[in-house]
C-alpha positions in Angstrom: 0.1 -7.9 -38.8 3.1 -10.2 -38.0 6.5 -8.6 -36.0 9.2 -10.5 -34.2 10.4 -10.1 -30.8 13.6 -8.0 -31.6 11.4 -5.4 -33.8 9.0 -5.3 -31.2 12.0 -4.8 -28.2 13.0 -2.2 -30.7 10.1 -0.2 -30.6 7.7 -0.7 -27.8 5.1 1.7 -29.6 4.2 -1.0 -32.0 2.2 -2.3 -29.0 0.6 1.0 -27.6 -0.7 1.9 -31.3 -2.1 -1.2 -32.7 -5.2 -0.8 -34.5 -5.4 -4.7 -35.8 -3.8 -7.9 -34.2 -0.2 -8.4 -34.4 1.2 -11.8 -34.6 4.7 -12.4 -32.9 6.6 -14.7 -34.9 9.4 -16.7 -33.8 11.9 -16.1 -37.3 14.0 -18.8 -36.3 11.6 -21.3 -36.1 9.3 -19.6 -38.4 6.4 -20.4 -35.4 3.7 -18.1 -34.3 4.4 -17.1 -30.4 1.5 -14.7 -29.5 -1.5 -12.8 -31.1 -1.9 -9.5 -29.4 -5.2 -7.9 -30.0 -5.8 -4.0 -29.6 -7.9 -2.7 -26.6 -11.4 -3.5 -27.4 -14.6 -1.4 -26.7 -17.2 -2.8 -24.7 -19.1 -3.9 -27.9 -16.3 -6.1 -29.6 -15.7 -7.9 -26.5 -19.4 -9.2 -26.4 -18.8 -10.4 -30.3 -15.4 -12.1 -29.5 -17.0 -13.4 -26.1 -19.0 -16.2 -28.6 -20.6 -18.8 -26.8 -19.9 -17.9 -23.3 -21.3 -14.4 -24.4 -24.3 -15.3 -21.8 -22.2 -16.0 -19.1 -21.5 -12.5 -18.5 -23.5 -11.0 -15.3 -26.0 -9.3 -16.3 -24.8 -6.2 -14.5 -21.3 -6.3 -16.1 -22.8 -6.7 -19.8 -22.8 -2.5 -20.4 -20.5 -1.4 -17.7 -17.3 -0.1 -19.3 -13.7 -1.9 -18.3 -12.3 -0.1 -15.6 -16.1 -0.7 -14.2 -15.6 -4.3 -14.3 -11.8 -4.0 -13.6 -12.9 -2.3 -10.2 -15.6 -5.2 -9.6 -13.3 -7.8 -10.3 -10.4 -6.6 -7.5 -12.8 -5.7 -5.2 -14.3 -9.3 -5.2 -10.5 -11.0 -5.1 -9.9 -8.4 -2.4 -13.0 -9.5 -0.6 -12.3 -13.1 -1.1 -8.7 -12.7 0.0 -9.2 -10.3 3.4 -12.4 -10.6 4.4 -13.1 -12.0 7.8 -15.4 -14.5 8.8 -17.1 -14.5 12.4 
């Protein structure tokens, strides 16, 4: 599925109802600018990880997106604000 930037600007619902990958095309230059994928379930993320699949920590392999996001935010906050005594 392909769409131009103007089409997406006119109808942003295209992005919220994706069921297949969408290629954003610059129609003047006839180039693909970006590819937008629909939100994935965990099993699809594992499949798409490819050769880096084994780098995912075992504690996060079966976790939901929200759990992984929260763990990443906590790690970032700890790194940024944790005071070493």
